[in-house]
C-alpha positions, 0 to 999 in steps of 0.5 A: 500500500503501500496504501490501505493494507496491513504492514508487511511482517518483519524480516526472517532470521535469528532474533537480534539481542536488543538491550532494554531501552531506557525509554521504550515508549518513546521508541514505540512512538517513533516507530508508530510515526515511522509506520504512518510516514511509510503508509501515507506516502502513496495516498498523500501524492495521489490528490497532488499528482494532477497539480504536479503534472500541471507544473512539471508536464510529462503527463505520459510519464504520470504513472511512473511516479507511482510505479517506480516507487512501488517497484523499488520499495517492494524489491527492497522490503525483503532485503531489509530484514536480512540487513537488519539481522546482519548489521543491527536494527538501529543502523539499518533503520537509520540508513533506510530512513536517511535514504528515504528523506534524501529522496523526499527532499529531492522529489520536492526539488524536481524540475521535470517529470523525469527527475521526479521519477528518478528521485521517487526511485531513491525514495522507494529504495529507502522507503522499503525498510520503514514499515518492516523495520518499525514492526521488527523494532516494536517486537524487540522492545515490547514486553511479550504481554504488550505486543498484541496491543501495540501491533493493533496500534500499528494496524490502526495507523494504516487505516488512519493513513489511508484516510488522512493521506489524500486530505493532507495532499489536498491541504498542501496543494492549496496552501504551502505548495505541492513540494511540501507533499514530499518535504513534510517527511523531513521533520517527521523522519528526523525526529524518529531518527533522533529518537532511535539513535538516542534511545535504541541500544543493541547488543553486539551479540546475536547478529546473523550474516545471511547472504544478500542476493544482489544478482537476484534483486537486479534480475527482478528489477530488470524484469519488472521494470522492462515489463512496466515500460512495455505496458506504459508505452504499448500503444507507441511501440511496434509489435517487434519492439513490444515483443522484444521487451516482453521477451527480455522481461520474461527471461529476466524473471525466469532467471530470477525464478531459477536462481531462487530455486537454487539458493539456500536463502532465497529472496522470496519463498516461491515454493509456498505457491504450490499450495492452492489456497496460497496460490489463489491468495497471491493471485488475488493480491496481484490483481487487487494491488493493480486495481487499488493503485488504479483507483488511487491514482486515476480517480483523482484525475477524473475528479479534478480534470473532468469534473472540475473539482479541486484537490480537496474533492479528490481527497474526499473521494478517496477518503470515502473509499478508505472509510468503506474499506476500514468499516467493512474490514472491522465489521464484516470481517468477523463473519469469516470464521463462520462463513469460511474463506471461499464464500466470503471471498466470492461475496467480496469479489461480487461487491467489488465487481459491481462497484467497478461496473458502476464506475463505467457509468461515470461520464462527463456530466456526472456529479462528484456525489455519484463518484463518491457513492460508487467508491463505497462498494469498491472500498468494501470489496477491496477491504473484504478481499484483503482481509479474507486472503490475509487471514487465509494465508496466515491460517493456511500454513504451519507456524514456521512458514507463517512469516514468509508466507505473509511476506510473499503476500504483501510482496505480491500486492506491491508488485501488483500495484507497480505493474497496475500503475504501468498498465493503467497509465498505458491505457490512459496514454493510448486513449489520449493518443487517439485524440492527440490531446496528451497535455489536456490535464495540464490545462484542465486542472489549472483553475485560471486556465480552465475558467478562461476557456470558451465553453465549447473548448472546455466541453471538448477537452473534458470529453477527451479526458473522460473518454480516455479515463473510461478505458481506465475504468474498463481495465478496472472491471477486467481486474475485478472480474479476475478477482472474482475468478480467483475467488471461485477457484479458492479450495473449500475450507480446511482442504489446504490446512497444514498438518499439525 
């Protein structure tokens, strides 16, 4: 998430000996703040991105600002667990946060869309360690009796971030300016780094030096990065060029898979995908992650570019979706134990599909209230799907595999978000190319330019953008249908339960 999801689990490996901190509550508070900073990063820029595009240009590269951050974050997340076991939580957390803050500082200084994308990659490399390291450190410094309660606070932070992020983005756009969407991380991160450096003390004993598979990481980034490039520009590439890119991506990913099978300490536990229930969960995470980023990144584009709303209106729309997500997870999620995984997964997928189909009815003349209402079943469907498959993964494996199985689930979601950002961006680019109006958003989100447009010109431009976004919503329906198919393939409960 990324946005609107439970935090990724800590890295695997031997527990590091951590001396009892002199101020454990301050350490926990710092880690909760750090978790919020990581959780809010995607949603806080979603409502600001139309404004950023209007300032920097390069709308064709719009989706890369989301995708490159998610890609580098996802690949780095499992590595930080290994690094923390080898070099200590304190040092690795400080390094991860420092790199994230450098990326945040540079993002606010970006002068073009290309520079912003490069700086977002740096931010993602650092951001991949924030949530998992925070969760690990909390587990280290908490008393066993307090861990469940504090981890409940961690889960709540993700829900708060999903609601607050879009509204914060809108606030900065309307007041201090879009760079502060990134620069707000600087004081927060410096506070957490100071508290960790001052109060977290580790024993030099207990560190384990697991090998870091740098070559595997490179193959994964190359394969997924080339695939994303092909998705973003598929409409402009010739068939041989598109086929060549996809072939290189497939070779790199195949090489990664073969390498993972040969390593004693693989980056990802791919062998867990042999279980039908887990395979369904990981497929749902990929599809759901793609749909999530599509709604998060491109609904604000419709609200601001087509309907003429402001960043605050876009923030309210995403806030409605988040409230629906959280409410459904907290209330209806209790029925999973009574109804079982398969019925709940099917019900959630049907609600999700109904919401995305209703989104197809959103046209140029629809009010913002209609978009807010449609966002409710989408949020409910995504929230229930997420909690059903999260619990299915954790209950579908033995205790010794639970951490790795859950880590792979969240990795799949992040990969779905990265590839989804590229796919949705490619569909939007293709729609705008057909009309020859690729910079249309720059004029439509500028209140001064929009107000000065003749009525017929405004109608023509909003019609072009609305038609292009309709293709984005069609892709959302396709992904939702995929989630429903996966839910139908979930095996009956207990069939995949591990032997005690």
